[in-house]
C-alpha positions in Angstrom: -49.7 0.6 -4.8 -51.2 3.3 -6.9 -48.8 2.6 -9.8 -49.4 -1.1 -9.5 -53.1 -0.5 -9.9 -52.6 1.8 -12.9 -50.5 -0.9 -14.5 -53.1 -3.6 -14.1 -52.7 -5.1 -10.7 -56.3 -5.3 -9.6 -55.6 -6.6 -6.1 -53.4 -3.6 -5.3 -56.0 -1.2 -6.8 -58.8 -2.7 -4.6 -56.7 -2.7 -1.5 -55.7 1.0 -1.9 -59.3 1.9 -2.7 -60.5 0.2 0.5 -58.0 2.2 2.6 -58.7 5.5 0.7 -62.4 5.2 1.3 -61.9 4.2 4.9 -63.5 0.8 4.4 -60.4 -1.2 5.0 -57.5 -0.9 7.5 -54.0 0.2 6.5 -52.9 -3.3 7.5 -54.6 -4.5 4.4 -51.8 -3.0 2.3 -49.3 -5.3 4.0 -50.8 -8.6 2.7 -48.2 -11.0 1.4 -49.5 -11.0 -2.2 -49.3 -7.2 -2.3 -45.8 -7.2 -0.8 -44.7 -9.8 -3.3 -46.1 -7.7 -6.2 -44.2 -4.6 -4.9 -40.9 -6.6 -4.7 -41.5 -8.0 -8.2 -41.9 -4.5 -9.6 -38.8 -3.3 -7.9 -36.8 -6.2 -9.4 -38.4 -6.5 -12.8 -39.9 -3.1 -13.4 -43.5 -2.1 -14.1 -45.5 -3.8 -16.8 -47.1 -1.8 -19.6 -49.9 0.5 -18.3 -53.5 -0.3 -18.9 -54.6 1.6 -22.0 -57.2 4.4 -21.6 -60.6 3.7 -23.1 -61.4 5.4 -26.4 -63.5 8.5 -26.4 -67.1 8.2 -27.2 -68.4 10.3 -30.1 -70.3 12.6 -27.7 -67.4 13.4 -25.4 -65.1 14.4 -28.2 -66.9 17.6 -28.9 -64.6 20.1 -27.2 -65.0 23.0 -29.6 -68.4 24.2 -28.3 -68.4 27.5 -26.5 -69.9 28.0 -23.1 -72.9 29.8 -24.6 -73.7 26.8 -26.8 -73.6 24.5 -23.8 -75.3 26.9 -21.4 -77.6 29.3 -23.4 -78.7 31.0 -20.2 -75.2 32.6 -19.8 -74.3 35.4 -22.2 -70.9 35.3 -23.9 -68.1 37.3 -22.1 -67.5 40.8 -23.4 
């Protein structure tokens, strides 16, 4: 179910999230539409995965040291 959700099957992703967060019952994973999707994947293979979202300009800055991010902490010796 996790792979189905990662490859774009919103119904399987929601069902697995409900069970994971203890909101739904495990019987919710045995719905006919989810079972049909799992059988379809076994026969035809997985579709292409959902692409990851692009990085925002602020999150791409990975070259800062810890002291630049947290000036209260001195650099390691």
